[in-house]
NUKOL-346412 format. One record per residue (C-alpha): residue number from 1; residue in one letter; chain; y, x, z. Coordinates in steps of 0.2 Angstrom, whole numbers, plus 2048, in hexadecimal, padded with zeros to 3 digits. Layout:
# residues N
k/r/c/c2/c1/c3
NUM/A/A/Y/X/Z;
...
//
This chain:
# residues 428
k/r/c/c2/c1/c3
1/M/A/70F/72E/866;
2/R/A/71C/739/85E;
3/G/A/716/748/854;
4/T/A/71C/75A/855;
5/A/A/727/765/84A;
6/E/A/728/778/849;
7/V/A/733/784/83F;
8/I/A/72E/794/838;
9/V/A/73E/79F/835;
10/G/A/741/7B1/82F;
11/M/A/74A/7BB/83C;
12/Q/A/74F/7CA/831;
13/W/A/754/7CC/81F;
14/G/A/745/7C2/818;
15/D/A/734/7C9/814;
16/E/A/72E/7C8/826;
17/G/A/71D/7C0/822;
18/K/A/722/7AD/825;
19/G/A/715/7A8/818;
20/R/A/706/7AF/822;
21/V/A/70D/7A7/832;
22/V/A/70E/796/829;
23/D/A/6FD/799/823;
24/A/A/6F7/79D/835;
25/V/A/700/78E/83D;
26/M/A/6FB/782/82F;
27/P/A/6E9/77D/835;
28/K/A/6F1/772/843;
29/C/A/6FF/76B/838;
30/D/A/6FE/75C/82C;
31/V/A/70E/75F/822;
32/V/A/717/76F/81E;
33/V/A/729/76E/817;
34/R/A/733/77B/80E;
35/Y/A/745/778/812;
36/Q/A/750/784/808;
37/G/A/751/792/7FB;
38/G/A/749/793/7EA;
39/A/A/73E/79E/7E0;
40/N/A/747/7AD/7E6;
41/A/A/73B/7AD/7F5;
42/G/A/72A/7B3/7F5;
43/H/A/71E/7AE/803;
44/T/A/70D/7B8/803;
45/V/A/6FD/7B2/80B;
46/I/A/6ED/7BD/80A;
47/V/A/6DD/7B4/80C;
48/E/A/6CD/7BE/80C;
49/G/A/6D5/7CC/802;
50/K/A/6DD/7C0/7F5;
51/K/A/6F0/7BF/7F4;
52/Y/A/6F9/7AF/7F1;
53/V/A/70C/7B0/7EE;
54/F/A/716/7A0/7F0;
55/H/A/728/79F/7E9;
56/I/A/72C/78D/7EA;
57/L/A/71D/785/7F1;
58/P/A/71B/784/804;
59/S/A/70E/791/80A;
60/G/A/703/783/811;
61/M/A/6FD/77F/7FF;
62/L/A/6ED/788/802;
63/Y/A/6E7/77A/80E;
64/S/A/6DF/76A/806;
65/G/A/6E3/75A/80F;
66/K/A/6F4/75F/814;
67/V/A/705/75A/80D;
68/C/A/711/767/807;
69/V/A/723/761/804;
70/V/A/731/76A/7FB;
71/G/A/740/764/804;
72/N/A/751/75F/7FD;
73/G/A/759/770/803;
74/V/A/74E/779/7F6;
75/V/A/754/77D/7E5;
76/V/A/745/77A/7D9;
77/D/A/741/785/7CA;
78/P/A/735/779/7C1;
79/D/A/72D/787/7B6;
80/R/A/729/791/7C6;
81/L/A/723/782/7CF;
82/F/A/717/77E/7C1;
83/E/A/712/790/7BF;
84/E/A/70D/791/7D2;
85/L/A/703/781/7D1;
86/G/A/6FA/787/7C1;
87/E/A/6F5/797/7CA;
88/L/A/6ED/78D/7D8;
89/S/A/6E4/782/7CC;
90/S/A/6DD/791/7C3;
91/Q/A/6D6/798/7D3;
92/G/A/6CD/788/7D7;
93/M/A/6D8/785/7E6;
94/D/A/6D5/773/7EE;
95/R/A/6E8/773/7F3;
96/A/A/6F3/768/7FE;
97/R/A/6FC/759/7F7;
98/L/A/70D/75E/7F0;
99/V/A/71D/753/7F2;
100/V/A/72E/759/7EA;
101/S/A/73D/751/7F2;
102/G/A/747/748/7E4;
103/S/A/757/74D/7EC;
104/A/A/753/760/7E9;
105/H/A/75E/768/7DC;
106/V/A/757/770/7CC;
107/V/A/759/782/7C7;
108/M/A/75F/77F/7B5;
109/P/A/75D/78D/7A7;
110/Y/A/770/790/7A7;
111/H/A/76F/794/7BA;
112/K/A/764/7A3/7B6;
113/V/A/76F/7A9/7A8;
114/L/A/77F/7A8/7B2;
115/D/A/776/7B0/7C1;
116/Q/A/771/7BF/7B7;
117/L/A/782/7C0/7AE;
118/E/A/78C/7C0/7BE;
119/E/A/782/7CD/7C6;
120/S/A/782/7D8/7B6;
121/V/A/795/7DA/7B6;
122/R/A/796/7DE/7C9;
123/S/A/799/7F1/7CD;
124/K/A/78B/7F9/7D6;
125/E/A/795/7F8/7E6;
126/K/A/798/7E6/7E4;
127/R/A/786/7E0/7DF;
128/I/A/77E/7D3/7EA;
129/G/A/76C/7D7/7E6;
130/T/A/768/7C6/7DF;
131/T/A/757/7C3/7D8;
132/G/A/75F/7BB/7C8;
133/Q/A/755/7AB/7CB;
134/G/A/764/7A0/7CA;
135/I/A/764/79B/7DC;
136/G/A/776/79E/7E0;
137/P/A/77D/795/7D0;
138/C/A/772/786/7D4;
139/Y/A/779/785/7E6;
140/V/A/78A/787/7DF;
141/D/A/788/778/7D4;
142/K/A/780/76E/7E2;
143/F/A/790/770/7ED;
144/N/A/79B/76E/7DE;
145/R/A/793/75E/7DB;
146/T/A/78D/763/7C9;
147/G/A/77B/766/7CD;
148/I/A/76C/75E/7C5;
149/R/A/760/756/7D2;
150/V/A/74D/753/7D0;
151/Y/A/751/740/7D0;
152/D/A/75D/743/7C1;
153/L/A/74F/749/7B6;
154/M/A/747/738/7B7;
155/H/A/756/730/7AE;
156/P/A/757/737/79D;
157/D/A/767/72E/797;
158/M/A/770/732/7A7;
159/L/A/76A/744/7A6;
160/R/A/770/746/794;
161/D/A/782/741/799;
162/K/A/782/74C/7A8;
163/L/A/77B/75B/7A0;
164/D/A/787/759/791;
165/Y/A/796/75B/79D;
166/I/A/78E/769/7A8;
167/L/A/787/774/79A;
168/G/A/798/772/791;
169/L/A/7A0/77A/7A0;
170/K/A/793/788/7A2;
171/N/A/794/78C/790;
172/Q/A/7A6/78F/791;
173/I/A/7A3/79C/79F;
174/I/A/794/7A4/795;
175/T/A/79F/7A6/785;
176/R/A/7B0/7A9/78B;
177/I/A/7AD/7B3/79B;
178/Y/A/79D/7BC/797;
179/K/A/79F/7BC/784;
180/E/A/78D/7B6/782;
181/T/A/785/7A9/776;
182/P/A/786/797/77D;
183/M/A/776/78E/782;
184/S/A/76F/780/778;
185/F/A/771/76F/77F;
186/D/A/761/769/776;
187/A/A/757/777/77D;
188/V/A/75D/774/78F;
189/Y/A/75B/761/78E;
190/E/A/749/763/786;
191/K/A/744/76F/794;
192/A/A/74A/763/7A1;
193/M/A/741/754/799;
194/S/A/731/75F/799;
195/W/A/733/761/7AB;
196/S/A/736/74F/7AE;
197/E/A/725/749/7AA;
198/R/A/71C/756/7B3;
199/L/A/726/755/7C3;
200/S/A/726/742/7C4;
201/V/A/714/742/7CC;
202/Y/A/71B/74C/7DB;
203/I/A/72C/744/7DF;
204/G/A/72E/73C/7EF;
205/D/A/73A/73A/7FE;
206/G/A/737/749/809;
207/S/A/741/743/818;
208/A/A/737/732/818;
209/I/A/726/73B/817;
210/I/A/72B/747/826;
211/A/A/731/738/831;
212/K/A/722/72E/82D;
213/A/A/716/73D/832;
214/L/A/720/740/842;
215/N/A/71F/72D/846;
216/E/A/70C/72E/844;
217/G/A/70A/73C/850;
218/K/A/707/749/843;
219/C/A/70D/75C/843;
220/V/A/71A/761/837;
221/L/A/71E/773/833;
222/F/A/72E/779/82B;
223/E/A/72E/789/821;
224/G/A/73E/793/81D;
225/A/A/740/7A0/80F;
226/Q/A/74A/7B0/811;
227/G/A/750/7B4/823;
228/T/A/75E/7B2/82F;
229/L/A/768/7C1/82A;
230/L/A/769/7BA/818;
231/D/A/770/7A9/81E;
232/I/A/77F/7A4/814;
233/D/A/789/7A1/824;
234/H/A/781/7AC/831;
235/G/A/77B/7BB/826;
236/T/A/782/7CB/81F;
237/Y/A/78E/7C2/814;
238/P/A/790/7C4/805;
239/Y/A/77F/7CD/804;
240/V/A/776/7BD/808;
241/T/A/76D/7AE/800;
242/S/A/775/79E/7FB;
243/S/A/76D/793/808;
244/N/A/76A/791/81B;
245/P/A/759/79A/81F;
246/T/A/75D/797/831;
247/C/A/756/789/83B;
248/G/A/766/77F/838;
249/G/A/760/77E/826;
250/V/A/751/773/82B;
251/F/A/75C/764/82F;
252/T/A/767/764/81F;
253/G/A/758/76A/814;
254/T/A/74C/75C/819;
255/G/A/755/74E/821;
256/V/A/74D/750/832;
257/G/A/757/74F/842;
258/P/A/759/75D/84F;
259/K/A/751/754/85D;
260/S/A/741/754/853;
261/I/A/73E/767/854;
262/D/A/732/76D/862;
263/K/A/72F/77F/85E;
264/I/A/738/78C/854;
265/I/A/72E/79C/850;
266/G/A/738/7AB/84A;
267/V/A/72F/7B7/83F;
268/A/A/733/7C9/83F;
269/K/A/72A/7D9/839;
270/A/A/726/7E7/846;
271/Y/A/733/7F1/83C;
272/C/A/741/7EC/830;
273/T/A/743/7EA/81D;
274/R/A/750/7E4/811;
275/V/A/751/7E0/7FF;
276/G/A/761/7E1/7F5;
277/E/A/772/7E7/7FA;
278/G/A/77B/7E6/80B;
279/P/A/77C/7EE/81C;
280/F/A/76C/7F3/825;
281/P/A/770/7FD/835;
282/S/A/75E/803/839;
283/E/A/759/808/827;
284/D/A/750/818/825;
285/L/A/755/821/815;
286/G/A/749/830/818;
287/E/A/736/832/819;
288/M/A/733/825/826;
289/G/A/73B/818/81B;
290/K/A/730/81D/80D;
291/Y/A/721/81D/819;
292/L/A/724/80B/81E;
293/R/A/726/805/80D;
294/E/A/716/80D/806;
295/K/A/70B/808/815;
296/G/A/713/7F7/817;
297/R/A/712/7F4/804;
298/E/A/724/7EF/805;
299/Y/A/728/7E9/7F3;
300/G/A/730/7D8/7F0;
301/A/A/723/7CA/7ED;
302/T/A/730/7C2/7E1;
303/T/A/737/7D1/7D8;
304/G/A/72C/7E0/7DC;
305/R/A/73C/7E9/7E2;
306/P/A/739/7F7/7EF;
307/R/A/73F/7F1/800;
308/R/A/74B/7FB/80B;
309/C/A/741/800/81B;
310/G/A/746/805/82C;
311/W/A/743/803/83F;
312/L/A/743/7F2/848;
313/D/A/755/7EC/84C;
314/L/A/755/7E3/85D;
315/V/A/768/7E0/85C;
316/A/A/765/7D6/84C;
317/L/A/755/7CE/853;
318/K/A/75E/7C7/862;
319/Y/A/76C/7C1/858;
320/A/A/75F/7B7/84D;
321/A/A/757/7B0/85C;
322/R/A/767/7A9/862;
323/I/A/76D/7A2/851;
324/N/A/75C/799/84F;
325/G/A/759/794/861;
326/A/A/748/79C/85F;
327/T/A/73B/798/86C;
328/H/A/72D/7A4/867;
329/L/A/72A/7B4/85C;
330/A/A/71D/7B8/84F;
331/L/A/71C/7CB/84C;
332/T/A/715/7D1/83C;
333/K/A/70F/7E2/835;
334/L/A/70C/7EB/846;
335/D/A/6FE/7F4/83D;
336/V/A/70A/7FD/831;
337/L/A/711/806/841;
338/S/A/6FF/80D/845;
339/G/A/6FE/820/842;
340/L/A/710/824/847;
341/E/A/713/830/856;
342/E/A/722/827/85B;
343/I/A/72A/816/857;
344/K/A/73D/813/858;
345/V/A/746/803/85C;
346/C/A/758/800/859;
347/V/A/75F/7F9/86A;
348/A/A/772/7FA/867;
349/Y/A/77F/800/85B;
350/E/A/78D/80C/85C;
351/Y/A/79E/807/854;
352/E/A/7AD/813/854;
353/G/A/7A6/81B/864;
354/K/A/7A2/80B/86D;
355/K/A/791/804/871;
356/L/A/78D/7F3/869;
357/E/A/77F/7E8/870;
358/D/A/784/7D8/867;
359/Y/A/782/7D6/854;
360/P/A/792/7D6/84B;
361/A/A/796/7C8/840;
362/D/A/7A2/7D3/836;
363/T/A/798/7DA/827;
364/W/A/7A4/7E8/825;
365/M/A/7A2/7ED/837;
366/L/A/78F/7EC/836;
367/S/A/78F/7F8/827;
368/Q/A/798/805/832;
369/V/A/78D/804/841;
370/K/A/781/812/846;
371/P/A/770/80C/84E;
372/L/A/76C/812/860;
373/Y/A/759/814/862;
374/R/A/74C/813/870;
375/T/A/73D/81D/86C;
376/F/A/72B/817/870;
377/K/A/71B/820/870;
378/G/A/711/81C/860;
379/F/A/6FE/818/85E;
380/S/A/6F1/81D/852;
381/E/A/6E3/810/854;
382/D/A/6DF/804/846;
383/T/A/6E4/7F3/84B;
384/S/A/6DD/7E8/83D;
385/G/A/6CE/7E3/846;
386/V/A/6D6/7DF/857;
387/K/A/6D5/7CD/85D;
388/A/A/6DE/7CD/86D;
389/M/A/6EE/7D5/874;
390/E/A/6E5/7DE/882;
391/D/A/6DB/7E7/875;
392/L/A/6E9/7EF/86D;
393/P/A/6EE/801/871;
394/Q/A/6F9/802/880;
395/A/A/708/809/876;
396/A/A/707/7FA/86A;
397/R/A/707/7EE/879;
398/D/A/716/7F7/881;
399/Y/A/71F/7F5/871;
400/V/A/71C/7E3/86F;
401/K/A/720/7E0/882;
402/F/A/731/7E9/87F;
403/I/A/735/7DD/871;
404/E/A/731/7CE/87B;
405/D/A/73B/7D4/88A;
406/Q/A/74A/7D8/87F;
407/T/A/74A/7C7/876;
408/G/A/744/7BC/884;
409/L/A/737/7B5/878;
410/P/A/724/7B5/879;
411/V/A/71B/7BD/86A;
412/I/A/70E/7AF/867;
413/M/A/707/7B6/856;
414/L/A/705/7C9/852;
415/G/A/700/7CF/841;
416/V/A/6F4/7DE/842;
417/G/A/6EF/7DF/830;
418/P/A/6F3/7D7/81F;
419/D/A/6E5/7CA/81E;
420/R/A/6E6/7B8/826;
421/K/A/6D8/7BD/832;
422/E/A/6E1/7CC/839;
423/T/A/6ED/7C3/845;
424/I/A/6ED/7C2/858;
425/Y/A/6F2/7B1/85F;
426/R/A/6F8/7AF/871;
427/E/A/6FB/7A0/87B;
428/V/A/70B/79F/886;
//
């Protein structure tokens, strides 16, 4: 009997709460796979009041007996990977078994240096808002065919020759363009060799592991980082990440075929946030934006940067649903809206006096639009202890129903508090 495969994908600008959704779905799954991105992501899971933040490790690491795969589409920062594993061990966690795809590319020390140097020389208006973790430069090398893969770390002589050539190129950029001190070959090579021994016990063929699990009738869960509106192809370019967080990234980032996917769960907050630069039509720059930030604790899990906050953008959400072929929705942080007299939802844009109901792919146009809102009655009740949809305040139910009607997607999971237990599950 063939197994099942589900995808968890962000429907906004990242930070939607994908980690908690993966954590909630994980009990029924056997394998969870991270398919793109790197340590610039931060997935937070809260269990009995204790917070766990995963940057590279899949969010299913808290479940013993499961298999967690870092796919070939991920760019791996070994230092951050070992740091996360060490944190789990120090907390006495009986974690899942980890497999790191040997085909995944490695974030090298020079990638971080170049990332930070490049961002530092951009004017304020042209900054991308990168986390400085070396993700972009690593992906650049991947597609320029000058990258270092995890497999390469296992072959010292080949790595030495490869690194000698690559670091020579990087040092020319560092010294001639940025006028900085060149990086030491010996230091970089020794660092890579120290990673080699520790990584060797985790290396495997992620694609083969996934195929075997599905052939044995098991459940596989694919976890993306960031969100649809940060996708390198479909996001607000150039204010995007360097990979494909959308569902399409699953296939290239893990080696699984499109026919294997059974369910695509899009994750969205009950409002909107964004970290970094770029257009954000429904952003609230006033008191409401501050209120959402503080009540929702909207600070980046990776960088600690305050997130830009605003009302839910249904134009963007419907676009994300289309791009991903989403079949279901998971709505998080509904509890943050509790206490408001009214709740707004962006239902369309206005551009040069005309109403737009479709999300514009033109980033400049998107930066010029004005949001058109529909206002809903708010609710004041505490939702954290609610276990069923029918027990929510009527205003909250009306809000969720409107989102379902507008997107055409059923909300099968609803976050009503920060903890793992504060989740409403619905069968559809």
